[in-house]
Residue, then its C-alpha position, 0 to 999 in steps of 0.5 A: x151595504x147599509x144606506x144610513x150612516x152610523x152614529x158617531x161616538x158618545x163624545x160627538x155631543x160636545x161638537x157642533x158637527x153635522x152628525x148626519x155626515x161621517x166626518x173622518x177628516x179632522x186632520x185638514x181643518x180640525x173641529x172646535x167643541x161647542x164649549x170652546x166656541x162659546x168661550x170665544x163668543x164671550x171673548x168677542x163680546x168682551x172685545x166689542x163691548x169696549x174695544x179700547x179697554x180690551x186692546x189697550x188694557x186687557x189683551x196683553x195679559x190675556x195673551x200672556x196667560x195663554x202663551x204661558x199655558x201652552x208653553x207649559x203643555x209643550x215644556x218650553x219657556x213662554x219667553x221663547x214662544x209666540x202665537x201666529x195664525x197657523x203653521x204655514x205662517x210659522x214656516x213663513x216667519x222663519x224663512x222670511x226672517x233668515x238671510x240666504x245667499x246664492x249657493x245656500x242649500x235648503x233641505x226638505x223632503x218629498x213629503x212636504x206640505x204643498x204650501x210650504x214647498x211653494x214658500x221655499x220656491x219663493x225664497x229660492x227665486x228671491x235669494x238664489x238659494x238652492x232647494x234640495x229634496x230628500x226623496x223617500x217613498x210610501x209605503x215605508x218600512x221604518x224611521x231609518x229610511x227617512x233619516x238616511x234619505x235626509x242625511x244623504x242630501x247634506x252637503x257643506x252648503x246645507x243651511x237649514x232643513x225643513x222637516x215635518x213632525x207628522x206629514x199631511x198627506x201620508x200621515x207619518x210620524x218623523x223621528x224629528x228628535x234624531x233628525x235634529x240631533x244629527x243635523x245639529x252635529x253637522x252645524x245645520x238648523x232644523x225647522x220642524x213643521x208640527x202642524x198635526x202634533x199638538x194634542x195628537x202626540x206628546x210634545x216636549x220642545x226642550x227634548x226635541x231641541x229644534x232651532x224652530x218649531x211651529x204647530x197648529x192649535x186648531x187641529x188636535x188641540x181643538x182650539x178655534x181656527x187662526x192660531x198656532x205656536x212658533x217656538x224659536x230657540x233662545x240662541x236663534x231669536x236675533x233677527x227673527x221677526x213676524x211677517x207683519x212688522x208693527x209698532x214694536x218694531x223688528x228689534x224689540x226685546x224680549x223676543x215675544x214683544x215683536x209679535x204682540x201687536x200686528x195691528x187690529x186683529x181678532x185675538x180670540x182664537x189665541x185666548x181660547x188656547x188656554x180653554x182648550x188645554x183645560x177643557x179637553x182633558x175634562x171629557x176623558x178620565x185621564x186627560x190628554x194622555x188618554x185622549x191621545x192613546x184613545x185616538x191612536x188605538x182607534x186609528x190602528x184598529x181602523x187601519x188594520x180593518x181597511x188594509x184587510x179590506x183593500x188586501x194591502x199590507x200596512x203602509x208603515x209600522x204602527x210606531x209611525x202612526x198618531x191619530x191619522x192613517x193614509x192608504x195607497x189605493x189599488x191601481x194607478x190614478x188617471x185623475x191627477x190633481x192640478x192645484x190645491x183647489x181640486x177635489x178628487x172624483x173619488x172623494x166627491x163620490x164618497x161625499x155625495x153618495x155616502x155622506x163621508x168626508x175624507x181627503x183623497x190625493x194623487x201622488x205623481x211618482x209613480x201615479x197612485x192615489x192616497x186616502x187618509x182617515x183621521x181620528x178624534x174623540x167624536x169618531x166611532x169604530x162604526x163610522x170606519x166600518x161604514x167607510x170601509x164598506x163604502x170605499x170598497x163599493x166605490x172602488x169596485x164601481 
């Protein structure tokens, strides 16, 4: 195969990424365009040039403008939406605000993000609540498998369900609107972990209807790191408090006031959300709908090529794919990861030998490995061709 990594797309000039690397892992931490980083630097200069003026006289209005902008993007009221550090912080906020008692059941799925599962274990240890896992495999045939697996685990003790909108490791879009409605019929609230949704798929929070919804801005929205949204439905805001209680207190009204002042922080990532929402659509004629479609279509094209090379069927229908795709690798794994800091030897080999950055995970039941690609504007089809050849070569070795 070619030893020189291929060029990224023409859009790559807008990102500061090291373009000698074939960066196919936007899904893990995102990547912020140069323009947005420059805007953040200007906000920081505004802050540091006169900190009292900024924090006391200017910050609240700037944050409210940013909340209003992102609320409009997701069809929600800014009164029901606040900024948190990341989606994991959003999930923590909800579960640490709710009051559980022994015997309450918390329903979640076998595709949960690892950090969120650790949180649920903590809540169960602290309160005596029972964790109930809806199991379904990968590959998967349809959305119905997910819905049925969740509903089969519902009991009269089910208090809340935590459901991913797009899963991390397996990159599956979940039918959250249907799940929310079916659970609502049974008197059960849903918290949707939308870590990968914002900027990747169209998002309408009024239509989704979940009691709680959290989503990262630093991934597909391409804002700087350390900003996400948490949306709490109006009837669920009583008792919902930030993880850090500060000057406003835990009973402040309106709801967003409780989250405004967590202490001295760097709020510039949240201020840049407005800039990301306005800047990204200028890169592509047609704006956000075209960006999402472009990334989705390229993901499907790359996925088909990779499946053909690996001689495996598509692991899920096209309708369950957004801007990421995951693949079960042939053969079982003997290199099981032990914690979140571990890096698979295959992932390390692809990076050290081919300068390709993709995540590789091990699933324990049954033992097999998953590899995942992501697609953002800066990626090109040539990069996925190069990756396919490198992966095939690495697996053969």
